[in-house]
N, C-alpha and C positions, 0 to 999 in steps of 0.2 A: 561523436554521437551527441545529439541535443538531448538535454535532460528535462523531461516534463514530468511533474509530480502531481498534477491534478488535471481532471478532464470532466466535461459534462457530456453525457451521452443519452440517447433515447433508445429504449428497448421495447420491442413489441412481440408478444407471443403470436404464433400462427392462429389463423381463424379455423374453427372446426368446420368440417365438410357438412354439406346439407344431407339430410335423409331424403329418400325418394319415394314416389308412389309407383308401385309395379304390382302386377298380378301374374300368377302362374297360368300359362296358357298351353301346356303340353297336351298333345292329342288324346292321351289315355288317362288324363288326370281331371276328372270332372270336378267342377266347383273348386278349382285349385286354390283360390283365396289369395289374399295380399302377400306379396313377397318383397316389398321394398326394403332395402338394407339401410343400416345406419351410416352416417358420415363418420369419417375418421377424426380423431382429435388433432388439434393444432400442436405444433412443436413448441417446446419451451425455449427460453433464452437462458443459458447457463454461463456464469463466469467461473473460470477455473484458474487457479494459481499456477504459474509456470516459473520455475527457478532459473530458466534461461533468459528471462526478460528482466531488464533493470530499470525501465522507464515506461511511462504511459504515452510515449511519442506516437504510437500507432493511432491513438484516439484523437490526435490533432488533425488527421486527414480523413478519418471515418468516424462519424458520430452517431449514425443511425444503424441499429441492428435489428433485423426482422427475421423471425423464425419462419419455417415452412408451414404453409396451410395444410389442413387435412383434405383428403379427397372425398368427393361425394359418394354416397352409398351406391350399390349396384343391385340388379335384380337377383332373384333367388336368395334373398336375405344376405347378400354379400356386403360385408362392411367395407367402407372405403379405407384406404391406407392412411395411417396417421402421419402427420408431418414430422420430419426429422428435427431433433433438437439442434439449436445453434449454440455451439460451444465457443465462447470468446475467451482467449487467453489474456491474463493480466499478471503483472509481477507479484511475487510474494511480498506481503506487507501492504496490500491494497485494501483500504477501507471503502465500503460501499454505503452511500447514504441516499435517502430520498431527497431530491433536490429542493422541493418547496418546504418540507417540514424539518429537514435536517436529521431525521430519525436514522440511526445506524441500523442497516439491514444485515450487515455481515462484515467480517474481518478475515480476509484470506491470507493466512500466514504460512501454512505448510504447502510444499509442492504437491500439486494434485488435489488440494482442497477445492471444493466447488460450492456454488450458491446459485439456486434458481432465482432469477430476478424478474422474470415475466412468464407466467404460466400461459400455455396455449388454451384456446377455447375448446369446449366440449363439442363433439360431433352431434349433429341433429339426429332425430329418430325417423326411421322409415315407417311406412304405413303398416308394416307387419306388426308393429307394437300396439296398434289401435284396434286390432281384431277383438270383437266381443260377441256375445250372443245376440245382442241387439243390432250390431253393425257388422255384417259378414263381409262387407266390401268397403272398408274405410278408404277414403281418399285423403286422409289427413297425414301430414308429415311436419317435421319441424326443421328450421334452418340451423346451421351450426352457429355457435356463439363466437363473438370476437375474442381474440386473445387480449391479455392484459397489456397495457401500454404505460410506461413510466419514464419520467426524466430522472436520471441518476447523476450523482456526483461521485466521481472516483478520486480518491486521495491516497497517494503513495507515501508511506512512512517507512524509512529504511530499517531493515532488520539488523542493526548493529548492536553488539553487546556493550561496546565502549565508544563513547562520543568524545571527541577532542574539541573543546570550545576555547574562545579567547578573542581578543581584539584583532583586527587585521594586522598582519605582519608579526604576530606573536611567535610564528614558527610552526604552526600546525601542519602545514603541508610538508615541510622538511621532516618533521617528526614521523608522520605516517609513511613517508618515503623511506626513511631509514629503518623503521620497524618492520615494514612489509615490502611486498613487491609492487606496491602502487607507484605510479609515475605521474604525480600531479604536476601541473604547471607551477613553477616557482620563480618569482622575480622580486626585486626590491621596491615594490610599491603596493599600496593598499589594494584590497579586493582582487588579488591575484586569482583566488579561488572563487569562481562564479557558480560552481555546482558542488554538491557534496562529493568527496572522494572516499572510496571504500578500499580498504586494504585488509588482507588476511594475515594475522600474526600467529605463528605456531606456538601452541602451548607446550609446557614440559611433557604433557601426556601424549603429544603428537597431534592432537586435534587442532583445528584452526579456530581462531576467534576473530570476528569481523570488527574492525575499528573504522569509525567514520570521522573524517575531517569536515567539520561543519563550517561553511563560509563565514567570514568574520562578522561579528556583531558590532554594532555601534550604539551610542546612546539613542534611545527612542526606537530601537529595533522592534520591540514588542508592539509598538503602535504603527509599524510599517516603514520606519526609516531604514535606509540602507538595504542590505541583502538579508539581514538576519530574520526578519519576519517571515520571509519565504521559506526558510529552512529550519526554523526552531522546531517545527513539527517532527523533524527527523531525529531529534534526540528524545522524543517522548517514550520510545520503546527501550532505550538503552538502560542497562543495569548499573553502569558506572560512567561518571564523567571525569575526564582529565581537563582541569582548568589550567590552561597554559598562560603564563604571564611573562611578558618581555622584560627581563631583568635590566636591559639597557635603556628602557623607556625613561622619559623625564620624570614620571610619577607612577611607578608600578602599583602602589596602593590604590591610587585613583582609578587606574585601569581595571583592577580587580573589582572595585566598587561599581563600575559601570556595568560589568557583566552580571554581577550579583543583582543589581537593580532590574536588569532586563529579565532574568530568570524569574524573579518575584512577580514582575508585571505580566509575564506570559502565562503563569499559572501551570496547570496540569501536573502539579507536584514536582516540577523540575528543581525547585529550590531545596527540596528535601532529598533529592537523589544522592546516593553516595558519590563523593567527589574527592579526587586527589588534586591538591594544589601544587603546581609544578612551576618553578622559576626557570625559564629558559634563557639561553644566551649567557651562561655563566662566564664564558670566555671574555665577555666585555667588562667583568667586575673583578676587582682584586679580592683576595680572601677575606679581608676585613669587611668590605661592602657586602659580600655574599652572606656572611654570618649575620651582619646587622639586618639585612633585608629579610632573611629567613626568620630571625627572631621577631621582627615586626609582624610578619604574616602568621607566625605560630600564635602570638597573642590575639590576633584578630580572628582566626578560625578555630583556635583551641584544638589543633591537631598537628600532626607532623607535616613538614613541608620539604619537598625534594628540590634539589638544584641540579639542572642538567644542561648539557649543550648538545642539541640535536645535530647541529652542523658538524661538531667535532666528535660525535658519537661518544659522549662522556656522560656517565651516570644513567645510561639507559637500562642497564641490567637491574639496578635497584628499582627503577621505575616499573619494569615488568614484574619484578618480584611483588611489588605493592599491588599491581593490577591483579595478578593471579591470586594473591591473598584475599583481596576484596571480592573476587568472583568465586572464591571457595575452591580453587583448582588445587 
């Protein structure tokens, strides 16, 4: 499945139906008077969050959404039928913004949550509304109003509680595969992960917690380099970050500094997000080098540092204990 996390769409509410001019002409109703009915209202365009959707792929092929028009009024003061609302399904976690101003119109997080993004036009008035003592046979009516039309930007931000970040080949995909039932593509070259991977990790309470493996960041990611700029938005909602560092890299401290700099540059409070620093691939280091590297990182971040081997399934229990503790489980 192709992963699409932003889309531009046009939405338009239905046009209101016209009112009509009509008069009662029954045989035994003298001076029956005006009886033109009102037009029906146009339908609204409504976005609704659907937990079964994971991507905005559908909006790549359809970008214009028009709701149903209202029907014109009828004789005998019959009101025209209102247009049906058009309900458009979007993934949970979709932000809706006005395209030209960037104003946030809504954030659809929970399944079933909805947002009216284009109101339908009001129906016109029939001539029955214009009866008065001065005008007993009005021939005036009004047309229905046009529905609202807007250009919108949809942006999907994953609803994951825990985000796994790090340079390419730090072992993020391996870690999420071992911790959950996710089956990401894993290979020994940079940028194996081209889309965020989601996995559900079972808590001690039995509930599931969503982990997200964010595609590898590189220097300059916040300015658009590499893949990171496309996916940094997906860790904006996370409660906790796991910063994975490749213990077998040439300079793990420099690798850490690269990610740190990108989080600062991107903003949105990511640099202040609770974070666990985890040294991966401990199987490539002897005990002395593990302790030395962990000490260097402890002095740098002034917090505890975990050493694990995702590939060897070593140290993951302690990692999960730290995750649950930070999440208050």
